N, C-alpha and C positions, 0 to 999 in steps of 0.2 A: 330530876333524869331529864337530859336532853332528848328531843324529839327528835325520830328517826329521820332522815330527809324521803324524799320521797321523787320520783319523776314522773313526767306522765309521756303515755305511749297512745299514740292514734291508731288504730287498727284496720285500716282501707276505708277510711270514713269520705261518706258523699255528702251532701249536701243542695236537695233539688230546690228551685221556687219557679214560678210561673211567670213568664215575661205579660204584665200586664195589656199592654198594646196588643201582643198577638195569639196571647195565650196558650201561646206554647211553652213545656217545659224545658230547664238550662239547668246545666251542674253549676251552684256559685264553689262546690267543694267538688272533686272530682277524684274518688278512689285515692284518699291521700294517708300513706302510712309514713307515720315517725318517733321516734324515740327520742327522747329528752332527758339529760341525764339527771339525777339528784344534785341540786346547789349548781347547776349551771343555769348559764342567762344567754337566752336565745332571743333571737329578734327573726320574724314574720317581716319579712321585706315586699314589698311588688306596688304597681299602679295602683290608683283607685279602679275597684272591681273585678282584683286579682285573686279575694277568699280569703285574705290574712285577717279581715275582720270580723270575717264569719268564724272562720276558724277557733279562733279566741273566744267568741261567745258561744262556740258548740263545746267548750272548755269549761267553762262557766257555768253553763245552763242554761244559759238565754235561752240558746236555739239546742236542737233537739234532731242527729244525724239520721237522716235518711237511710240510710248505710253505715257499715261499718261499728265498730266500738270503741271506747274511749277512757282508758286505764291511770288511775294515780295510784302511784306504787303498784300495786299488783290487784288493785280492788275496780270493778266495774263498774262507773259513775254515772252511765246514761240516762240509768233513771229514779238518778238523785235530782232533788230540786236544789239551785244555787245556795239556796242557804246550810244546805246538808253536804255539799262539798266542802274537804278541806282548801279551798282557794278564796282569795281575795283582789278584788279589781281598783285599780287606779283610773279615775276615766278622764277623759280630755276636758271634757264641762267643771272637774274638780268632786262636784256634788256636795257640795257642804252643806251642812243646815245655816242658815242666815241668821235665825234667832237662839241660835246658841254658843257661846263664846267657843274659844279653842279647846279648854281641856273638854268640854262634854261634846265636841263635835268628835276628836279621837278616841273618846269614853265608850261613846252611843253602842257599838257594837258587843261592849263588856256588857254593859248594861241589859241588852235585849239576850246576851247568855247567863244573867243573873248570877256574875261573877259577885262576891260579896267585896264591898267599897273598898275597904284598906288595901286591897290586893288592884282592883281599880287603880287606886293615885298610885301606886307603886311602878303599876304599868304602866301610866299614862305618861307620867313623870319620867320613866326610865326613857319611854320611845322618843319626847319631845328633845332629851338631850341628844339620844341619838340624831337628828334631825337638824339641829340646834336652834330649837323655841324654846329652850330653857327661860320662861322668865315675862312670855307670849301668852299663858295660858286664860288667863283671864280676858282677852281682847275677844271681840267680835270679829267674827270672819272678814265683812266689811274692812275693818281698817288696817287689813294685810295688805300687801303688795302681790304680784299676781306668782311671783314664786315662793312665799310664807306662804298663799295656800296651796300650792303644790305639795309643798313641804308638809300641812296637815292632812294633805288627802292620803298622801303619802304614809304619813303617820299613823292614821286611821285603818288603813290595809293594815298594816303591819304589828299595829297591837295587840289584834286576835290572835297572834303566830298561826297562818296558815301555812299549810306546807308549801304552794305554789300561789306567786302574784301573779298579777296579768296586771299588765299594763295597754290600753287602749290610747296610742298616739297621744300619749300625756302632758304633752312640751308643745304643739301645734299652736294652744293658744297663747305664749309666752312670746316676749324681743328677740332675736337671733341671739345677743349676746347672753339674757339670761337664759336662752336653752342650750348654751353652753357649759354652762357653769351648772347646770340644774342635771346635766344628763352624768357628769362628773361626778354630782351629789349621789345620785342614784345609782352606779356603779358602785362607791365606794361605800354604800350602807346596804347594798345587795352581798358586796363579799365582807363586809364586817357579818351580817347576821347568817349570810350561807345558806341563804335561800334561796329555790328555784324560780328565776324567773323568764316569765315568756311576753315578749315586748312586742306590739305592731308600731311599724311607722312605715312612711312612704320616702324618709329620707335618707339618703344612704351611709351617710355623714357619722348620723346619729348609729344606724346599726353598726357602723363601723368601730365606735369607739366605744360603745357598749359591750360588745357579744364576744361572749366564746363561742356561737356556731349564728352563723346567718343562713336562713331560710327563704329564698328568692321563691316568688310566686307570679303564675302570669296563668290568667284563667282560668282561675281553679283547680291550676296544676302545680304540684312544685316541681320548677327546676333543676334547683340545686340545690343541697345542702352540706355545709363546711364551714372551716373556722373565716374567721373573716381575711388571713391571708392566702386560703385555698380563693375563695371566693373573685378574688383579686389578681392575684395574678396565673390560675387555670382554671380560668370561664369555661362550662361547661359546653356554651355555643354565645353565639353574636349577644342576644336578648341580655345577656348575664351579664356577660364584657359589656356593652352599653348600657347597662342599670345601672353596674358600681363602675363609677368614677367615668373618665375619658378614657377612651379609646379611638385609635384610628384602624379600619380595616383595610390589607392591603390584599388585594385577592390576584392570585396565581399559579403559575404550573408546575410541579418541581419536574427540574430535569436531571439531580442524579445526585451522588454525594457527591464531598469533596472535604477534604481532612476532620472526619472526623463527624461532619456537618450534613446535613441535609440541605439541598442549594433549590429555591423559589425562584423563578421569574416572575417579576414583577413591571411591568409597562418597560421591557426590555433591558431589563436590568437586574442581573444575576444576586439574590439577597442570601447570606447563609443564615441557617437558621438551627435550634437544638433538632436533633434526631428524634425519632422513634420509632423501634420496629416496623409496626402500623403503617409506616409513611412509603407508598411506589411513586417511584417517575413515571412522567403523564396524567396523573392526576391532580384536580382542583385542589389547592388549599388557600386557608384565609390569616395570613396573618396578623394577631391583637400585638397593635404596638402602643404602648402606653406613652402619652405626651412627655414623663418622664425621665424616661427610658432610653432615648435618642438624644443626640446633639451634634450644634454643627459645627463643620471644620474645615480646613481649607485641602484638606488629604481624605484618603479613605472612602470608604463608604461606596454611597450612589450620588448622582449630579442632582442639586434640585435648583430652584431657584425661589428667593423669599418674596411671598405676596403681602405677609403683615410680621410686623417687629414693633413690638409696645411693651415700653415698660412699665410693670409692676411692683417695683417695688424691693421684694423680696425675691423677684424672678422675672424672666423676661418672656415674653410669648411670644412667639414664631408659627405662622403659619406656610408651608412652605408646597410649591407644587413639586411633582413627583409627574410626569407628562400629565397624565387626565385627575388623577388621585390629589386631592388636597391634602395634608397632613399636619396636625396642631401640634405644638412642641412647648415644653414648659424648662426650661432652661433655669434652675437656681443660683443664687447667690450669682450675680450677672456681675458685679461689681470690679471685678478683676480681671471679667474677661469679652472677649473681642464678641462687638456687637454689628450684628449681619442686620443690615439696612434693608429696604423692599426696592425689588427688581437686582439687588446681589446674586451673583450664580455664587453656589458652594456646594459642600458634601453633607449627606445626612447618614450619619453614625450610627449604630448599633451593636450593641454586644448580643451574637448567637443565642448566647442562653440566658437573656434578659426578655427577649419574645414567647410569645402564645402559641402555638398553630392549631387551628380546627380545621 
């Protein structure tokens, strides 16, 4: 019988710590409510100290919330110890047993649960096949590469068949190239198994590549939750826009409406942007312009001057000045495009519907 998939719900969760220097209490996580759907891959993303790891540890049972309740499926789990929760954790440090071989590391949780030997062998070999470690079951962990050790850690978590798989920055000890391949593997395995996964990272590219939903946190508070596309193209504030990818912030005043667009004056130049019913002439707004959403031209747009022009292979990196504002641009596939040099006057062009307004 196939195991029923379970989601996770946080109902007004808070965690309070005491500052050792001042002796004052502070919220590491404050009044957080989230619903994570069964079978989804959700990433908690934010800078150091934002509360993402504390949130994960409360779900795992390593920390207890001071306020609120955590649910796994329909079951309240605040009172349950970590071993009684239907979860498993993949740690940053791998946490492998150095005197055990690969098979025994993966089998460890099953042995604790008194699973019969023949079933242990069947399940371990099946999970080693899933993580592509077949034939390595007899190796000691110190004979494995960092990526292979991380696969063993993932297999050990998966073999006990938890409802929720928790990841605490599992790729941070790997080099950049291996991180990219491992995150692809983690996503492949999660989708194949169909398990609910909650992943903690400060790496925005990991979050974008892995996630069905991203939760952006700052100072213990959820700033925004949405799909990678929603977070990237429609950030709720400047913090989210700046944390996810690169962004230029063009501040100006709305002067009116024209041909179905709102018009915002920035550094003395009128810029048409996508209109919204709540936008009002005379109010100040911020245009969020992603570097790849604009290009340079000899006509149209608004005038600017090139202050940096750098060939990067697959793209040309520009900085241009619009009055006192420096704008970063990325033009992909520059081989058949005109290259603008430092000091040249040109025009900054973007489609009104391809920028976001705060």
